[in-house]
C-alpha positions as CSV (number, residue, x, y, z in Angstrom):
1,M,24.1,-5.5,4.4
2,G,25.5,-9.2,2.4
3,D,22.3,-10.4,1.5
4,R,20.8,-6.8,0.2
5,R,20.1,-7.1,-4.0
6,R,21.8,-4.8,-6.2
7,L,20.7,-3.8,-9.8
8,F,22.4,-2.5,-11.9
9,G,20.1,0.3,-14.2
10,T,19.2,3.7,-16.4
11,V,17.9,6.4,-14.4
12,V,15.3,7.8,-16.4
13,S,13.3,10.8,-14.6
14,D,15.1,12.9,-12.0
15,R,12.0,15.6,-11.5
16,M,11.2,14.4,-7.6
17,D,13.0,15.7,-4.5
18,K,15.5,13.0,-3.3
19,T,13.6,10.4,-6.0
20,V,15.2,9.2,-9.3
21,V,13.0,6.5,-11.4
22,V,15.2,4.3,-12.3
23,K,14.8,1.5,-15.7
24,V,16.5,-1.8,-15.0
25,E,16.4,-3.8,-18.4
26,R,16.8,-7.9,-18.1
27,T,16.7,-10.8,-20.9
28,K,14.3,-13.2,-20.8
29,R,13.5,-15.9,-23.0
30,H,9.8,-16.5,-24.2
31,R,8.1,-19.6,-22.3
32,L,6.7,-20.9,-25.7
33,Y,9.1,-19.7,-28.9
34,G,12.6,-19.7,-27.0
35,K,13.1,-16.6,-28.1
36,V,15.8,-13.6,-26.5
37,I,13.4,-10.7,-25.3
38,R,14.5,-7.3,-23.4
39,V,12.0,-7.1,-20.0
40,S,12.5,-3.8,-18.3
41,K,10.9,-2.8,-15.2
42,R,10.7,0.6,-13.1
43,Y,12.2,1.7,-9.8
44,K,11.7,4.6,-7.1
45,A,15.0,4.9,-5.1
46,H,16.2,7.1,-3.0
47,D,18.9,9.6,-4.1
48,E,19.4,12.0,-1.3
49,D,21.8,14.3,-2.5
50,N,20.3,15.0,-6.0
51,A,23.5,13.8,-7.9
52,C,21.3,11.5,-10.2
53,K,20.5,13.3,-13.0
54,I,19.1,11.5,-16.3
55,G,21.2,9.7,-18.2
56,D,23.6,8.0,-15.5
57,T,23.8,4.7,-15.3
58,V,23.5,3.6,-11.0
59,R,23.3,1.0,-8.5
60,I,21.0,0.6,-6.9
61,V,20.2,-1.5,-3.1
62,E,17.1,-2.7,-1.5
63,S,15.9,-0.9,1.9
64,R,13.3,-0.6,4.4
65,P,10.1,1.3,2.6
66,L,10.8,4.9,2.4
67,S,7.3,5.8,0.7
68,K,4.3,4.6,-0.2
69,H,6.9,2.9,-3.6
70,K,10.2,3.7,-2.4
71,R,12.3,0.3,-1.6
72,W,15.4,0.9,-2.9
73,T,18.0,3.7,-2.4
74,V,21.0,5.1,-5.1
75,E,24.6,2.8,-3.8
76,E,27.0,4.9,-6.6
77,I,27.2,6.8,-9.9
78,V,28.4,4.0,-12.2
79,Q,28.9,6.5,-14.9
80,S,27.6,9.3,-15.5
81,A,25.2,10.7,-18.3
82,Q,27.8,12.6,-21.4
83,G,26.2,16.0,-23.1
84,V,22.6,15.2,-21.2
């Protein structure tokens, strides 16, 4: 399992059963102007125990296709959201 990609992100939705939406932000440099810009992408991840809440920082790991849009699984809750 060492060849699977792992990403860190923030849970932005936990309304689905056993699924969370994780927003992963990264920085990249603009091709022409060189300015550093923030780019984000949303991933649907499998959360077996419905343990994740909105605002949690989680680590997700690549997995086999679990549904039409789910290809990631929540591996660990790195930091819980405080007072959300």
